[in-house]
Jmol script that loads the backbone (N, CA, C; Angstrom):
load data "model"
ATOM      1  N   MET A   1      -6.192   2.426  14.594  1.00  0.00           N
ATOM      2  CA  MET A   1      -6.867   1.467  13.744  1.00  0.00           C
ATOM      3  C   MET A   1      -5.920   0.304  13.465  1.00  0.00           C
ATOM      4  N   SER A   2      -6.474  -0.867  13.426  1.00  0.00           N
ATOM      5  CA  SER A   2      -5.686  -2.053  13.149  1.00  0.00           C
ATOM      6  C   SER A   2      -6.215  -2.707  11.874  1.00  0.00           C
ATOM      7  N   PHE A   3      -5.304  -3.122  11.014  1.00  0.00           N
ATOM      8  CA  PHE A   3      -5.685  -3.726   9.745  1.00  0.00           C
ATOM      9  C   PHE A   3      -5.385  -5.218   9.737  1.00  0.00           C
ATOM     10  N   ASN A   4      -6.185  -5.939   8.963  1.00  0.00           N
ATOM     11  CA  ASN A   4      -5.849  -7.309   8.595  1.00  0.00           C
ATOM     12  C   ASN A   4      -5.705  -7.308   7.074  1.00  0.00           C
ATOM     13  N   LYS A   5      -5.395  -8.432   6.505  1.00  0.00           N
ATOM     14  CA  LYS A   5      -5.149  -8.506   5.067  1.00  0.00           C
ATOM     15  C   LYS A   5      -6.344  -7.985   4.263  1.00  0.00           C
ATOM     16  N   GLU A   6      -7.537  -8.363   4.649  1.00  0.00           N
ATOM     17  CA  GLU A   6      -8.733  -7.966   3.905  1.00  0.00           C
ATOM     18  C   GLU A   6      -9.028  -6.472   4.050  1.00  0.00           C
ATOM     19  N   SER A   7      -8.958  -5.946   5.274  1.00  0.00           N
ATOM     20  CA  SER A   7      -9.280  -4.527   5.469  1.00  0.00           C
ATOM     21  C   SER A   7      -8.214  -3.625   4.843  1.00  0.00           C
ATOM     22  N   ALA A   8      -6.959  -4.051   4.863  1.00  0.00           N
ATOM     23  CA  ALA A   8      -5.895  -3.274   4.221  1.00  0.00           C
ATOM     24  C   ALA A   8      -6.099  -3.257   2.700  1.00  0.00           C
ATOM     25  N   THR A   9      -6.490  -4.375   2.140  1.00  0.00           N
ATOM     26  CA  THR A   9      -6.737  -4.450   0.692  1.00  0.00           C
ATOM     27  C   THR A   9      -7.908  -3.552   0.309  1.00  0.00           C
ATOM     28  N   GLU A  10      -8.977  -3.596   1.074  1.00  0.00           N
ATOM     29  CA  GLU A  10     -10.146  -2.758   0.796  1.00  0.00           C
ATOM     30  C   GLU A  10      -9.783  -1.275   0.854  1.00  0.00           C
ATOM     31  N   ARG A  11      -8.998  -0.896   1.852  1.00  0.00           N
ATOM     32  CA  ARG A  11      -8.591   0.513   1.982  1.00  0.00           C
ATOM     33  C   ARG A  11      -7.690   0.929   0.816  1.00  0.00           C
ATOM     34  N   ALA A  12      -6.819   0.030   0.355  1.00  0.00           N
ATOM     35  CA  ALA A  12      -5.960   0.325  -0.801  1.00  0.00           C
ATOM     36  C   ALA A  12      -6.805   0.529  -2.054  1.00  0.00           C
ATOM     37  N   VAL A  13      -7.799  -0.311  -2.263  1.00  0.00           N
ATOM     38  CA  VAL A  13      -8.686  -0.174  -3.422  1.00  0.00           C
ATOM     39  C   VAL A  13      -9.414   1.170  -3.357  1.00  0.00           C
ATOM     40  N   GLN A  14      -9.927   1.527  -2.195  1.00  0.00           N
ATOM     41  CA  GLN A  14     -10.615   2.814  -2.030  1.00  0.00           C
ATOM     42  C   GLN A  14      -9.681   3.979  -2.359  1.00  0.00           C
ATOM     43  N   ASP A  15      -8.461   3.906  -1.853  1.00  0.00           N
ATOM     44  CA  ASP A  15      -7.502   4.991  -2.081  1.00  0.00           C
ATOM     45  C   ASP A  15      -7.171   5.130  -3.561  1.00  0.00           C
ATOM     46  N   LEU A  16      -6.884   4.012  -4.230  1.00  0.00           N
ATOM     47  CA  LEU A  16      -6.519   4.085  -5.641  1.00  0.00           C
ATOM     48  C   LEU A  16      -7.690   4.582  -6.489  1.00  0.00           C
ATOM     49  N   ALA A  17      -8.892   4.128  -6.192  1.00  0.00           N
ATOM     50  CA  ALA A  17     -10.065   4.595  -6.931  1.00  0.00           C
ATOM     51  C   ALA A  17     -10.193   6.106  -6.808  1.00  0.00           C
ATOM     52  N   LYS A  18      -9.986   6.631  -5.616  1.00  0.00           N
ATOM     53  CA  LYS A  18     -10.075   8.077  -5.404  1.00  0.00           C
ATOM     54  C   LYS A  18      -8.963   8.815  -6.160  1.00  0.00           C
ATOM     55  N   ARG A  19      -7.743   8.304  -6.079  1.00  0.00           N
ATOM     56  CA  ARG A  19      -6.613   8.948  -6.755  1.00  0.00           C
ATOM     57  C   ARG A  19      -6.793   9.004  -8.271  1.00  0.00           C
ATOM     58  N   LEU A  20      -7.374   7.958  -8.822  1.00  0.00           N
ATOM     59  CA  LEU A  20      -7.526   7.863 -10.277  1.00  0.00           C
ATOM     60  C   LEU A  20      -8.905   8.313 -10.763  1.00  0.00           C
ATOM     61  N   SER A  21      -9.764   8.724  -9.839  1.00  0.00           N
ATOM     62  CA  SER A  21     -11.142   9.126 -10.165  1.00  0.00           C
ATOM     63  C   SER A  21     -11.886   8.008 -10.903  1.00  0.00           C
ATOM     64  N   LEU A  22     -11.776   6.807 -10.341  1.00  0.00           N
ATOM     65  CA  LEU A  22     -12.443   5.631 -10.892  1.00  0.00           C
ATOM     66  C   LEU A  22     -13.396   5.058  -9.852  1.00  0.00           C
ATOM     67  N   GLY A  23     -14.302   4.211 -10.299  1.00  0.00           N
ATOM     68  CA  GLY A  23     -15.132   3.466  -9.377  1.00  0.00           C
ATOM     69  C   GLY A  23     -14.341   2.304  -8.796  1.00  0.00           C
ATOM     70  N   LYS A  24     -14.707   1.877  -7.585  1.00  0.00           N
ATOM     71  CA  LYS A  24     -13.986   0.748  -6.972  1.00  0.00           C
ATOM     72  C   LYS A  24     -14.040  -0.497  -7.853  1.00  0.00           C
ATOM     73  N   GLY A  25     -15.113  -0.654  -8.619  1.00  0.00           N
ATOM     74  CA  GLY A  25     -15.251  -1.803  -9.506  1.00  0.00           C
ATOM     75  C   GLY A  25     -14.276  -1.799 -10.671  1.00  0.00           C
ATOM     76  N   GLU A  26     -13.630  -0.666 -10.904  1.00  0.00           N
ATOM     77  CA  GLU A  26     -12.657  -0.558 -11.994  1.00  0.00           C
ATOM     78  C   GLU A  26     -11.231  -0.882 -11.534  1.00  0.00           C
ATOM     79  N   ILE A  27     -11.081  -1.200 -10.257  1.00  0.00           N
ATOM     80  CA  ILE A  27      -9.781  -1.563  -9.686  1.00  0.00           C
ATOM     81  C   ILE A  27      -9.765  -3.074  -9.479  1.00  0.00           C
ATOM     82  N   ALA A  28      -8.766  -3.751 -10.043  1.00  0.00           N
ATOM     83  CA  ALA A  28      -8.630  -5.197  -9.874  1.00  0.00           C
ATOM     84  C   ALA A  28      -7.518  -5.492  -8.868  1.00  0.00           C
ATOM     85  N   VAL A  29      -7.781  -6.447  -7.986  1.00  0.00           N
ATOM     86  CA  VAL A  29      -6.753  -6.910  -7.047  1.00  0.00           C
ATOM     87  C   VAL A  29      -5.982  -8.011  -7.755  1.00  0.00           C
ATOM     88  N   SER A  30      -4.720  -7.728  -8.104  1.00  0.00           N
ATOM     89  CA  SER A  30      -3.885  -8.709  -8.801  1.00  0.00           C
ATOM     90  C   SER A  30      -3.370  -9.770  -7.847  1.00  0.00           C
ATOM     91  N   SER A  31      -2.886  -9.322  -6.669  1.00  0.00           N
ATOM     92  CA  SER A  31      -2.396 -10.270  -5.665  1.00  0.00           C
ATOM     93  C   SER A  31      -2.246  -9.568  -4.315  1.00  0.00           C
ATOM     94  N   VAL A  32      -2.310 -10.365  -3.280  1.00  0.00           N
ATOM     95  CA  VAL A  32      -2.033  -9.902  -1.916  1.00  0.00           C
ATOM     96  C   VAL A  32      -1.170 -10.985  -1.288  1.00  0.00           C
ATOM     97  N   ASP A  33       0.093 -10.649  -1.058  1.00  0.00           N
ATOM     98  CA  ASP A  33       1.039 -11.633  -0.549  1.00  0.00           C
ATOM     99  C   ASP A  33       1.638 -11.184   0.773  1.00  0.00           C
ATOM    100  N   SER A  34       1.860 -12.133   1.650  1.00  0.00           N
ATOM    101  CA  SER A  34       2.574 -11.830   2.888  1.00  0.00           C
ATOM    102  C   SER A  34       3.979 -11.383   2.530  1.00  0.00           C
ATOM    103  N   ALA A  35       4.495 -10.421   3.291  1.00  0.00           N
ATOM    104  CA  ALA A  35       5.825  -9.889   2.983  1.00  0.00           C
ATOM    105  C   ALA A  35       6.537  -9.505   4.269  1.00  0.00           C
ATOM    106  N   GLU A  36       7.851  -9.525   4.196  1.00  0.00           N
ATOM    107  CA  GLU A  36       8.716  -9.073   5.279  1.00  0.00           C
ATOM    108  C   GLU A  36       9.449  -7.843   4.752  1.00  0.00           C
ATOM    109  N   PHE A  37       9.247  -6.708   5.415  1.00  0.00           N
ATOM    110  CA  PHE A  37       9.842  -5.453   4.976  1.00  0.00           C
ATOM    111  C   PHE A  37      11.060  -5.111   5.817  1.00  0.00           C
ATOM    112  N   PRO A  38      12.030  -4.386   5.257  1.00  0.00           N
ATOM    113  CA  PRO A  38      13.306  -4.145   5.939  1.00  0.00           C
ATOM    114  C   PRO A  38      13.253  -3.114   7.069  1.00  0.00           C
ATOM    115  N   ASP A  39      12.166  -2.343   7.132  1.00  0.00           N
ATOM    116  CA  ASP A  39      12.087  -1.305   8.156  1.00  0.00           C
ATOM    117  C   ASP A  39      10.628  -0.948   8.420  1.00  0.00           C
ATOM    118  N   MET A  40      10.416  -0.024   9.356  1.00  0.00           N
ATOM    119  CA  MET A  40       9.061   0.331   9.747  1.00  0.00           C
ATOM    120  C   MET A  40       8.355   1.239   8.745  1.00  0.00           C
ATOM    121  N   SER A  41       9.058   1.668   7.689  1.00  0.00           N
ATOM    122  CA  SER A  41       8.392   2.395   6.606  1.00  0.00           C
ATOM    123  C   SER A  41       7.935   1.411   5.528  1.00  0.00           C
ATOM    124  N   LEU A  42       8.054   0.137   5.813  1.00  0.00           N
ATOM    125  CA  LEU A  42       7.675  -0.945   4.897  1.00  0.00           C
ATOM    126  C   LEU A  42       8.462  -0.887   3.591  1.00  0.00           C
ATOM    127  N   GLY A  43       9.677  -0.345   3.680  1.00  0.00           N
ATOM    128  CA  GLY A  43      10.524  -0.237   2.499  1.00  0.00           C
ATOM    129  C   GLY A  43      10.028   0.799   1.510  1.00  0.00           C
ATOM    130  N   ALA A  44       9.141   1.688   1.964  1.00  0.00           N
ATOM    131  CA  ALA A  44       8.575   2.721   1.092  1.00  0.00           C
ATOM    132  C   ALA A  44       8.493   4.056   1.845  1.00  0.00           C
ATOM    133  N   PRO A  45       9.654   4.598   2.250  1.00  0.00           N
ATOM    134  CA  PRO A  45       9.628   5.850   3.014  1.00  0.00           C
ATOM    135  C   PRO A  45       9.244   7.046   2.153  1.00  0.00           C
ATOM    136  N   GLU A  46       8.584   8.011   2.775  1.00  0.00           N
ATOM    137  CA  GLU A  46       8.354   9.286   2.104  1.00  0.00           C
ATOM    138  C   GLU A  46       9.677  10.039   2.113  1.00  0.00           C
ATOM    139  N   ALA A  47       9.788  11.091   1.316  1.00  0.00           N
ATOM    140  CA  ALA A  47      11.014  11.883   1.246  1.00  0.00           C
ATOM    141  C   ALA A  47      11.437  12.343   2.637  1.00  0.00           C
ATOM    142  N   ASP A  48      12.707  12.150   2.954  1.00  0.00           N
ATOM    143  CA  ASP A  48      13.312  12.574   4.228  1.00  0.00           C
ATOM    144  C   ASP A  48      12.739  11.892   5.469  1.00  0.00           C
ATOM    145  N   GLU A  49      11.990  10.817   5.310  1.00  0.00           N
ATOM    146  CA  GLU A  49      11.431  10.104   6.465  1.00  0.00           C
ATOM    147  C   GLU A  49      12.481   9.185   7.073  1.00  0.00           C
ATOM    148  N   MET A  50      12.578   9.201   8.375  1.00  0.00           N
ATOM    149  CA  MET A  50      13.440   8.272   9.103  1.00  0.00           C
ATOM    150  C   MET A  50      12.552   7.154   9.640  1.00  0.00           C
ATOM    151  N   ALA A  51      12.991   5.916   9.516  1.00  0.00           N
ATOM    152  CA  ALA A  51      12.199   4.786   9.985  1.00  0.00           C
ATOM    153  C   ALA A  51      13.064   3.865  10.829  1.00  0.00           C
ATOM    154  N   ALA A  52      12.456   3.297  11.847  1.00  0.00           N
ATOM    155  CA  ALA A  52      13.153   2.326  12.687  1.00  0.00           C
ATOM    156  C   ALA A  52      13.615   1.157  11.823  1.00  0.00           C
ATOM    157  N   GLN A  53      14.844   0.728  12.049  1.00  0.00           N
ATOM    158  CA  GLN A  53      15.436  -0.346  11.252  1.00  0.00           C
ATOM    159  C   GLN A  53      15.172  -1.695  11.911  1.00  0.00           C
ATOM    160  N   MET A  54      13.931  -2.131  11.786  1.00  0.00           N
ATOM    161  CA  MET A  54      13.558  -3.448  12.291  1.00  0.00           C
ATOM    162  C   MET A  54      12.580  -4.073  11.298  1.00  0.00           C
ATOM    163  N   ILE A  55      12.607  -5.376  11.230  1.00  0.00           N
ATOM    164  CA  ILE A  55      11.762  -6.099  10.275  1.00  0.00           C
ATOM    165  C   ILE A  55      10.291  -5.854  10.609  1.00  0.00           C
ATOM    166  N   ALA A  56       9.509  -5.569   9.575  1.00  0.00           N
ATOM    167  CA  ALA A  56       8.066  -5.404   9.715  1.00  0.00           C
ATOM    168  C   ALA A  56       7.383  -6.443   8.829  1.00  0.00           C
ATOM    169  N   ASN A  57       6.439  -7.152   9.382  1.00  0.00           N
ATOM    170  CA  ASN A  57       5.687  -8.156   8.630  1.00  0.00           C
ATOM    171  C   ASN A  57       4.356  -7.570   8.189  1.00  0.00           C
ATOM    172  N   GLY A  58       3.985  -7.839   6.949  1.00  0.00           N
ATOM    173  CA  GLY A  58       2.723  -7.314   6.445  1.00  0.00           C
ATOM    174  C   GLY A  58       2.383  -7.930   5.111  1.00  0.00           C
ATOM    175  N   TRP A  59       1.852  -7.087   4.190  1.00  0.00           N
ATOM    176  CA  TRP A  59       1.375  -7.572   2.899  1.00  0.00           C
ATOM    177  C   TRP A  59       1.769  -6.630   1.778  1.00  0.00           C
ATOM    178  N   LYS A  60       2.086  -7.206   0.632  1.00  0.00           N
ATOM    179  CA  LYS A  60       2.224  -6.440  -0.607  1.00  0.00           C
ATOM    180  C   LYS A  60       0.901  -6.617  -1.341  1.00  0.00           C
ATOM    181  N   ILE A  61       0.257  -5.494  -1.614  1.00  0.00           N
ATOM    182  CA  ILE A  61      -1.043  -5.502  -2.270  1.00  0.00           C
ATOM    183  C   ILE A  61      -0.838  -4.928  -3.668  1.00  0.00           C
ATOM    184  N   ARG A  62      -1.047  -5.758  -4.674  1.00  0.00           N
ATOM    185  CA  ARG A  62      -0.847  -5.309  -6.056  1.00  0.00           C
ATOM    186  C   ARG A  62      -2.209  -5.125  -6.714  1.00  0.00           C
ATOM    187  N   LEU A  63      -2.423  -3.912  -7.208  1.00  0.00           N
ATOM    188  CA  LEU A  63      -3.686  -3.560  -7.851  1.00  0.00           C
ATOM    189  C   LEU A  63      -3.429  -3.182  -9.306  1.00  0.00           C
ATOM    190  N   THR A  64      -4.453  -3.336 -10.136  1.00  0.00           N
ATOM    191  CA  THR A  64      -4.372  -2.960 -11.540  1.00  0.00           C
ATOM    192  C   THR A  64      -5.575  -2.093 -11.891  1.00  0.00           C
ATOM    193  N   ALA A  65      -5.312  -1.019 -12.630  1.00  0.00           N
ATOM    194  CA  ALA A  65      -6.382  -0.150 -13.120  1.00  0.00           C
ATOM    195  C   ALA A  65      -5.930   0.469 -14.436  1.00  0.00           C
ATOM    196  N   ASP A  66      -6.814   0.497 -15.403  1.00  0.00           N
ATOM    197  CA  ASP A  66      -6.501   1.070 -16.719  1.00  0.00           C
ATOM    198  C   ASP A  66      -5.205   0.522 -17.303  1.00  0.00           C
ATOM    199  N   GLY A  67      -4.946  -0.770 -17.094  1.00  0.00           N
ATOM    200  CA  GLY A  67      -3.765  -1.408 -17.658  1.00  0.00           C
ATOM    201  C   GLY A  67      -2.461  -1.108 -16.951  1.00  0.00           C
ATOM    202  N   LYS A  68      -2.515  -0.395 -15.826  1.00  0.00           N
ATOM    203  CA  LYS A  68      -1.304  -0.074 -15.067  1.00  0.00           C
ATOM    204  C   LYS A  68      -1.328  -0.789 -13.726  1.00  0.00           C
ATOM    205  N   ASN A  69      -0.128  -1.085 -13.220  1.00  0.00           N
ATOM    206  CA  ASN A  69       0.015  -1.781 -11.945  1.00  0.00           C
ATOM    207  C   ASN A  69       0.416  -0.806 -10.842  1.00  0.00           C
ATOM    208  N   TYR A  70      -0.095  -1.055  -9.641  1.00  0.00           N
ATOM    209  CA  TYR A  70       0.185  -0.223  -8.473  1.00  0.00           C
ATOM    210  C   TYR A  70       0.482  -1.141  -7.295  1.00  0.00           C
ATOM    211  N   GLU A  71       1.407  -0.707  -6.436  1.00  0.00           N
ATOM    212  CA  GLU A  71       1.767  -1.525  -5.278  1.00  0.00           C
ATOM    213  C   GLU A  71       1.558  -0.750  -3.985  1.00  0.00           C
ATOM    214  N   TYR A  72       0.735  -1.339  -3.140  1.00  0.00           N
ATOM    215  CA  TYR A  72       0.542  -0.841  -1.785  1.00  0.00           C
ATOM    216  C   TYR A  72       1.259  -1.793  -0.850  1.00  0.00           C
ATOM    217  N   ARG A  73       1.699  -1.259   0.268  1.00  0.00           N
ATOM    218  CA  ARG A  73       2.329  -2.070   1.304  1.00  0.00           C
ATOM    219  C   ARG A  73       1.619  -1.767   2.613  1.00  0.00           C
ATOM    220  N   ALA A  74       1.352  -2.796   3.369  1.00  0.00           N
ATOM    221  CA  ALA A  74       0.592  -2.604   4.600  1.00  0.00           C
ATOM    222  C   ALA A  74       1.077  -3.546   5.683  1.00  0.00           C
ATOM    223  N   ASP A  75       0.872  -3.125   6.912  1.00  0.00           N
ATOM    224  CA  ASP A  75       0.986  -4.013   8.053  1.00  0.00           C
ATOM    225  C   ASP A  75      -0.235  -3.722   8.913  1.00  0.00           C
ATOM    226  N   LYS A  76      -0.271  -4.225  10.138  1.00  0.00           N
ATOM    227  CA  LYS A  76      -1.490  -4.031  10.911  1.00  0.00           C
ATOM    228  C   LYS A  76      -1.681  -2.594  11.385  1.00  0.00           C
ATOM    229  N   TYR A  77      -0.669  -1.736  11.197  1.00  0.00           N
ATOM    230  CA  TYR A  77      -0.750  -0.351  11.657  1.00  0.00           C
ATOM    231  C   TYR A  77      -0.840   0.698  10.553  1.00  0.00           C
ATOM    232  N   GLN A  78      -0.406   0.390   9.346  1.00  0.00           N
ATOM    233  CA  GLN A  78      -0.295   1.423   8.314  1.00  0.00           C
ATOM    234  C   GLN A  78      -0.452   0.843   6.917  1.00  0.00           C
ATOM    235  N   ILE A  79      -0.733   1.769   5.969  1.00  0.00           N
ATOM    236  CA  ILE A  79      -0.811   1.427   4.550  1.00  0.00           C
ATOM    237  C   ILE A  79      -0.039   2.496   3.787  1.00  0.00           C
ATOM    238  N   ARG A  80       0.776   2.053   2.826  1.00  0.00           N
ATOM    239  CA  ARG A  80       1.574   2.965   2.008  1.00  0.00           C
ATOM    240  C   ARG A  80       1.416   2.605   0.545  1.00  0.00           C
ATOM    241  N   LEU A  81       1.515   3.614  -0.301  1.00  0.00           N
ATOM    242  CA  LEU A  81       1.505   3.428  -1.747  1.00  0.00           C
ATOM    243  C   LEU A  81       2.921   3.669  -2.237  1.00  0.00           C
ATOM    244  N   LYS A  82       3.483   2.693  -2.922  1.00  0.00           N
ATOM    245  CA  LYS A  82       4.882   2.770  -3.357  1.00  0.00           C
ATOM    246  C   LYS A  82       4.978   3.273  -4.793  1.00  0.00           C
ATOM    247  N   GLY A  83       5.773   4.321  -4.982  1.00  0.00           N
ATOM    248  CA  GLY A  83       6.144   4.787  -6.310  1.00  0.00           C
ATOM    249  C   GLY A  83       5.052   5.415  -7.150  1.00  0.00           C
ATOM    250  N   PHE A  84       4.017   5.946  -6.558  1.00  0.00           N
ATOM    251  CA  PHE A  84       2.953   6.593  -7.323  1.00  0.00           C
ATOM    252  C   PHE A  84       3.383   8.011  -7.676  1.00  0.00           C
ATOM    253  N   GLY A  85       3.425   8.312  -8.957  1.00  0.00           N
ATOM    254  CA  GLY A  85       3.890   9.635  -9.384  1.00  0.00           C
ATOM    255  C   GLY A  85       5.337   9.876  -9.015  1.00  0.00           C
ATOM    256  N   GLY A  86       6.116   8.806  -8.908  1.00  0.00           N
ATOM    257  CA  GLY A  86       7.528   8.925  -8.574  1.00  0.00           C
ATOM    258  C   GLY A  86       7.817   9.111  -7.094  1.00  0.00           C
ATOM    259  N   LYS A  87       6.767   9.005  -6.246  1.00  0.00           N
ATOM    260  CA  LYS A  87       6.947   9.171  -4.804  1.00  0.00           C
ATOM    261  C   LYS A  87       6.198   8.087  -4.049  1.00  0.00           C
ATOM    262  N   ASN A  88       6.627   7.867  -2.812  1.00  0.00           N
ATOM    263  CA  ASN A  88       5.903   6.991  -1.897  1.00  0.00           C
ATOM    264  C   ASN A  88       4.930   7.858  -1.092  1.00  0.00           C
ATOM    265  N   HIS A  89       3.800   7.268  -0.727  1.00  0.00           N
ATOM    266  CA  HIS A  89       2.772   8.011   0.001  1.00  0.00           C
ATOM    267  C   HIS A  89       2.283   7.203   1.193  1.00  0.00           C
ATOM    268  N   VAL A  90       2.157   7.849   2.339  1.00  0.00           N
ATOM    269  CA  VAL A  90       1.538   7.227   3.505  1.00  0.00           C
ATOM    270  C   VAL A  90       0.049   7.444   3.376  1.00  0.00           C
ATOM    271  N   ILE A  91      -0.716   6.358   3.367  1.00  0.00           N
ATOM    272  CA  ILE A  91      -2.170   6.442   3.239  1.00  0.00           C
ATOM    273  C   ILE A  91      -2.797   6.510   4.626  1.00  0.00           C
ATOM    274  N   VAL A  92      -2.399   5.619   5.484  1.00  0.00           N
ATOM    275  CA  VAL A  92      -2.877   5.582   6.866  1.00  0.00           C
ATOM    276  C   VAL A  92      -1.695   5.254   7.740  1.00  0.00           C
ATOM    277  N   TYR A  93      -1.543   6.005   8.826  1.00  0.00           N
ATOM    278  CA  TYR A  93      -0.465   5.724   9.775  1.00  0.00           C
ATOM    279  C   TYR A  93      -0.956   5.961  11.163  1.00  0.00           C
TER     280      TYR A  93
END
end "model"
wireframe off; spacefill off
backbone 0.3
color backbone group
């Protein structure tokens, strides 16, 4: 599967709504910005994950729900959730 900025944002909203048991309408998109990440894990590796050390271009997707902020990171191949519950999560790879 290949993502663009819009499809990655939509998938992030769907994932967060499911994680928080909320409707998609209760998730606000705060911002979606182009980003350059330091490695192929988009700077958000899961525990013990090894990632190729090459620049990856993608998007930082910032969402808000129930007064809290959440950050997803995506490129055209994958989507990750950074720091949710103290851990990074691969959503799609």
